[in-house]
N, C-alpha and C positions, 0 to 999 in steps of 0.2 A: 549500504546496509541491507540486511534481509528484513523485509516487511511483510507481514501477513494481515490481510483485511478479512474479518469475519462478517459476512453480509455483503452481497453485491447489488444492493439496491442503489438508490440515488446517491446517498452520501458515500457509501463504500466504493462504488464504481468510480465516481469522480475523484475521490481522495486517492484511491489506489493508482489510478491512471496518472494523476498529477505527480505523485511520489515517484512513479516509474520514470516520468519525464524528467525528473530531477537527477536521475541516474541510479536510484535505488532499485534493487531486485524485489519485485512485488508479486505476491500470490494472493488472488482474491478467491475466497472460499464461500460457497453457498450450498445449502442443502437441496435447493431446487435444481434437480439434474437437467431439466428442460432449459432453464436459464443458462446454466453453465455450458450446455451443449450449444445453445445459440451463440453465446459469447465466443466460444472456441471456433464457431463458424463465421465469426465476424459480424454477427447481428446484435445490435445494441437494443436492450429491452426498454430503454427510456428515451425520451426526446430531450436532447440537450445540445444546443448548437456547438459544433466543433468536436464533440466527444467522440464520434465515430472515427474521425481521422486520427485523433490523438491515441485512441485505443489501438488502431491498426498500426500506427508508427511504432509504438512501444512493444506490441506483440512481435512485430517483425524484427525489432532490435533484440529480442530475447529478454527484455526486462520485465514483462508483464505476462502473467499466465493465470488460468482459471481452473478451479478444481472443486470437486465435492469432498475430497479427502482432507479433513482438518488436521489429523494427527501429524502427518509428515510436514505440513506447512507450518505448524506451530513449533515443532521440535527444532526446526532450522532457523527460527526467527529471532532477531534482536528485539523487535517490537511487534506486538500483536494488537491490532485495533479492533475493538468491538463496534460494529456499525450496523447493528440490526435494528429492526423497527421497535418503536415504543409508542404504540397507538394509545388513545384514550381507552381506559378500561370501561367496559359496558357496566352501567349501573351507578358508578360513583364518580367517573371522570378522572380518576387517578391514572397516571401513566402505567401502562401494562409493562412490567419489567420481566415477564416470564422468558422472553427471548434472550435478554441480557444475562439473566441468571443461568439459563441453560448453556449459553456460550461460555460463561465463566467456568462452569463445571467441566465442560469438554476441554477447554484450554488447559485446566489444571492437570488433566490426565496425560497431557502430552508435553509438558514443559521440560526443557533440557538446557541447563546452564542459566545464567542470569538473563532474565527477560522482563521487559516492561509490558504491562497489559494496559492498554489505553482505551478509555471509554470515549468514543467519538459520537455515539448516539446521544441524543438529548435526554438527559436523565435527571430526576429530582435530586435534591441535596441529600447526601448520605448514601447514594447508590454505590459510590466507590468503596465505602466502608463495607457494604454488603458483598461486593465482588471480592474484596480482599478476604473476607471471612469464608466465603465459599471455597476459594482457592486453597486457603490454609487448611480447611477441613478435609479437602480431597487430597492435597499434597503437602503435608506438614513440613517436609524438608526442602520444598522448592525455593529457589532463589529468584525473587521477583519483586517488583513494585507496581502498584496500581496508580495510574495517572489519569486525570481528567483533561481532555483536550477538545472542548466543544467546537462544533463546526458553525460557520457563519456564511453559508453558501446560499445565494439567491438563485432560484430556478430560472433558467434562461441566461444566467451570467455566472454560472458556477465555476467554470475554468478560470475566468478572469479573477473571480473572488478568491480562489485558492492560491493563484500565483501572485496576485497583487493585493493581499489582504490589508484591511485597516489595522488589524492586530492579530497576533497569535496568542491565545490564552492557554497556559499550561498549569494545571493544578497538581503540584507535588512539592513536598519539602525534602525529598531525597536528592542528594547531590548527584548520585549515580544516574538517577532517572533524568534529572535536569540535563546532564551532559549528553545522554542519548537523544533526548528531544531536541536539544540545540543542534546536534549533528544532523538529525533528520530534516530540520527546517533551515539548515545553514544557507542554502541558496536564497531563501527569502530574507534571512537576517542580514546577509551581505548587501541586499537591496534596501536595507534600513526599515524593513517591516518590523514594527515593535513586537518584541517577544516578552510577554508579561507572565512572570512566574508568580503564582499565588498558592495558598493552601488549597487542597483538593475540593473541599466543600465550597469555598469561595468561587472557584472556577465553575462548579456545577450551577451555582446560583447566577453567575454572570450571564450565562446563556438565556435563562428564563427572564431575568430582569431586562435584558436587551430587547428581546422579542416583545415583552409586555409593554415596554416604553414605546416602541414603534407602533404597536397596536393602539395604544392610547393616543398617539399623535394622529394616526389616521382617523380614529373615531372622533377626535376633537374637531378636526377640520370638516368632517362630515356634518357634525352638529352645527358648526358655524355656517356651513352652506345652507342648511335649513333656515337659519336665522336670516341669512342674506336674502333668501327668497321672500321672506315676510317683510323685510324693511327696505327692499329695493337696492341692495348692495351687490357687489360682484365678488364672489368667493375667490376667484383667481387673483384679483388685485389684492384682496385681503391676505391671501396666502403669500403673495410676493412681498407685501408690505411687512409682514411679521417674519418671513423667512430671511429677509435681508439682515435681520438682527442675528449676529454671530452666535448669540446665546441660544437661539432657536434653530436656525438653519432651514434651508428650503426643502430638504428631502422629506418624503412621506407627508407632504401637505397638499396632496392632490385629491380633491373631493371626488367621491365615486359611490358605488353601490355597496361598499363594505368590504372588509378583508376576508380572504379565504385561504386555501392552500393547506399544505401539510404541516406548517409550523405554528403560525399565530393562533388559530383556534385551539389546537391541541395544547400548545405550551402555556397559553394564558389560563386555560382550565386546570392544567396540572399545577401551575403556580398557586392558583386559588386553593386547591386542595391541600397543598403543602402548608400554605399559610393558615388554613383552618385547623389542620392537624396540630399546629404549634401555637394555637390561640393568638395569632398575630395577623388578623385579617388585612387584606390589601383592597380597600374599598374602591379605590379608583379603578383598579383592574376589574373588580366585580361589575362596576357600572359599565365599563368598556365592553365586556363580554355581552351583557344584556342589551346594550344599545346596538351593537353590531348584529346580533342575532335578529333583532326586530327590524333593522334597516333593510335587510334583503327582501323581505316580503313587502315592506313599504315601497321599495323601488318597483315592484310589480304593480302595486296600486297606483303609483305615479304614471306608469304607462297607460293603465286603464283610464285614469283621469284625463290624460292627453287625448284619449280617443272619445272624449265626451262623457266618460263615466260608464260606458256600456261596452263590454267586449264580447258579449254572447254572440256566437255565430260568426265572429270576425276572425281574420287571419293576421297574426303578428309575426313579422320576420325578425328573428333574433340573430344578431351578428356577434359572434364570439361566445364561447361556452366555457373555456378554461378559466381558472381563477386569475390568470395573468397571461400576457403574451409570451411567446417563445418557450412554451412548455405544453405538454399534453395532459397536465395534471388537473383533474376535476375535483380533487378533494376539497370539500367545503366551498366550492365555487359559488359565487352569488347567483349565477345563472340557474342553479338548481331550484332555489326558492322562488326566483323571479318567474321561471317557466311554470312552476307549480301554481303560483298565484294567478297567472294568466289562465291556466287550464281550469282552475277552480271557478273562475269567473265566466267560463264557457267559451274561451277563445281557442282557436286552433293555432298551433305553433309550428312554424317552419324555420329551421335553423341552419346556420353555416359557421364552421370554424376551420381555419386553415390546417390545423393539426389535430385537434382534440375530439373529433366526432366519434372515433372508435371507442375512446374512453367514455364519452358522453352517453353513448348507447347503453352502457352498463348501469347508469345511474338515473337517466331521465327517460321516462316512457312516453309513448304516444306522441312522438315528435316526428315530423317529416324533415329529413335531412337533405339539404340541397347540395349541388355540386359547386356552387359559387355564391358570392354575395348577391349578385344580381338575380340569380336563380331563386334565392330565398325571398328577395324583395318583390319579384314579379307577381302582381295581382293581390298583394297584401294590403291590409287596411292600415297598417302602421309598421314602421321599422324601428328597432331599438338596438343601439350599440351597447353591448355589455362588457366586452373585452377589447382593449385598445390595440389590437393587432395593427401593424404597419399597413397591411393590405386594406384597412378600412379608413385610413387617414386621407386618402385622396380619391374618394368615390366621385364619379361624375354625377353631381347633384341634379342636373337637369334630366339625366337619364333615370336617376332614382325617382324623380317626380313623375316622369312619364310611365314608369313601371307600376307605381303604387296606385291602388284603387282610391285611397284617400291620402292626402299629402301630410301624413303625421310622421314626424321624424323625432325620435327621442334619443338623446345622446347622454348616456349615463357616465361618460368619461370626459366630457367637455373637450373633445378633440377638434371641434370645428368652431370658427368664429361665428357669432350669432348672425351678423349681417350677411355672411356668405351663404348661409343656409336659407335665410328668409328671402334673399334676392332670387334664389332658385324657385321660389314659390312654395316652399315647404313650411309647415307649421312646426316650429322648432321648440323642443323642450329640453333643457339641460339641467345641470346641477348647480344651484346657488347663483344663477345668473338670471336676470329679468329678461 
């Protein structure tokens, strides 16, 4: 099938590349000429394990191409996916749909024959209705359907998530559109990945509801971790004990410094605004957003407390800056608030991240960036693990002890056993464990 992807960012590039790998002919379109030029030169603008090889393979096979010219790409397409950004709108927190609406208008001007227009971007309930209205206004005679097909890709595991999904959600009541979408995802359906057809508004809400539920789960275990510290319990054992209940499950029950990234903060806020607009508040999500926002600075204060309550003039080594491992994404990363809290208390920050330091430089100021984990630790008064990169899971703790000026080791991801760290002579602080 002929597939056009509007937007060559994270979702668009991964989705387009994977569709091409299924055997479809895919054109990825983006207005950013520098990005398209880089992609045509084999340079991938995002960090995602395995994506560079997959892009190269499908470009070489002639199934994947990149262009700034939308009109021709749309005219020849059986399906056009809108995968542009929907950031939080400044001032009110609503999802900014200006890019989606602009894409819909441009698509309408180039439609030829029956085409399905698919919103892959995360959009509030009712966006598909507005996209349909825009296209009808511009091209009243066009033959098309608008479909919602939300993405459920985890950064760092996006290719695996696309090719082996828990489910594929398709929002449309059109039988013609359902047939096209079934053909697009046929390779996955043959592998028994559930293909769930719903009404369009239902599909739009599924994405927000799923992300909000996961955010609630993360925030819940973080608050239980705080309680564990007060009562002398172990949050990892608590998480395992409740996670073994099949009704709960073990995923997203890892205590830490709070969630970040491109999805959970933005999507929970957009869901709140939608609920408020429809006089149907989601108070659990409201509490989740507030608790998570407060937690990030609280983790900075936790580091200061581990240093005896005084960070002024001291150096803190921060290991890990991205919001999670296996990505260079710094959006809403806990490290931003943690570093700011340390700096507000008078500390100097020296940081290291295996992949994310170029992105971090754009959002965190007055930080010394080291070339290695041990380079960051040398001469520091404390070390804090913020992101659980594999490179930090097997540090030589005796070497860490010898490099530190003071033996303060703060593990905000609980990646080390308590006794292992204390045996090395380090003063260990973790999350939800005595």
